[in-house]
N, C-alpha and C positions, 0 to 999 in steps of 0.2 A: 852308172857304175860299169867299169870295164873288167871283164873276167876272162882269164885264159884257162881253158880246160885241156890238159895234156892227157890224152886217152887214146889208145889205139883202136878201140871198138867204136865204129861209126854209130851204132844204135844207142850205145850209152851216151855218146856226145849229143845225139838228137834229143833224147829224153831230157837231159839236163838243160839243153838250149831252150826247149819248150817251157820248162819250169822257170828259167831265168827271164824269158820274155814276159811272163806274167808279171814279174816284178819290175819290168822296164829296164833290165840290165842288158848290156851288150856282151856277147860271148864270142871269143875267137877260139878256134879249134886248132890243136896240134895233134897230129897222128903219132908222134913219137917224142921221146924226151929230147932228142937232139933238135928236132924242129921247134919244140917249146923253148929251149934255151936260145935259139936264134931269134925267135919272136920276142923274148924278154930283152934281148940286146937292142932290138929295133923299136920297141914300143913300151908304153907304160900301162900297167894293170893295177887295179885296186885289190884284187884277190886272185890267187892261183889255185886251181883245182888240179890235183895230180894223182893219176892212177899209179899203182905200185908195179904191177906186172905188165911189162911191155917188151916187145922184141927190141934187141939192142940194149940201150941203157935203161935200167929200171928206175922206178920213181924215187927210191931212197938215194941212189947215186945222183939223180937230177936235183933233188932237194939239197944235197951236199954242195953241188956246183952253185946253186942259187945263193945259199947261205954264205958261201966263200967270197961272194962279191963284196967289194969295199964301198959300194955306192948304195943309194937308197933302194935300188931294185933288189938288193940282197936282204931287205927287211920287209918286203911285201908279205902279207899274211898268206900262209899256205894251208889248204885243207886237203888231206889225203882222202881220196874216194876209192874204196877197194872192196873186193869180194873176199879177200883173205881174212880168215878168222883165227889166225894163230894167237895163242894166249898172250904172248908178249908183244904183239903187233903194235898196239897203241904206244907202248913205252919205246919201242924201236923208232917209230915215226917221230915222236916228240924229241927223242935224243938226236935224230937226224936234222931237226929244225922245223918240223911241221907244227902248226898251231892247233890243229884239230884233225880228227879222223872220223869219217862217216862211212857207212857200209852200203854196198849194193845189195839189192836194188835200191836206188836212191829214192827216198820219200821226200816230197817237197818240204814238209815241215822240218825234217832233219837237216836238209840243205840250208834252208833259210835260218834256222836256229843257229847252226854252226857259223854261217856267214855273219849273223848278228853278233855272236860272241867275239869273233876275231876282229870285227870292225870296231866294236865297243872297246875292246882291249887296246886296239891301235889308237883310238881317240883319247884314251886315258894315258897314253904314253907308255904302255906296257910292251908294245911291239915297235921296234925301230926307233 
């Protein structure tokens, strides 16, 4: 499984990378939304993990760019990974095109559960 994690914090990327390695997944890191969008142009991913608060383009805007694509890459499952706890956050992320939202600090079971849900929905034809 190929995962792209768009996250500006190096330590957060490292923690998630270590978790994904346990499951045998390959993770590519992007330090900004802009870099993440370039990587999506050039590569294929099974799941995108996207932070919301980053310098430059934020995660909601990046998700909008991804979902605006007219190709299969615009339908890749997206899981928001955030420390933001705003009451309407989940609704805003889903409205922007995210499939799931999980919160930092990331717990392995929460990450794997969310990934399982979005992949199962994708296999059932509910995504893309």
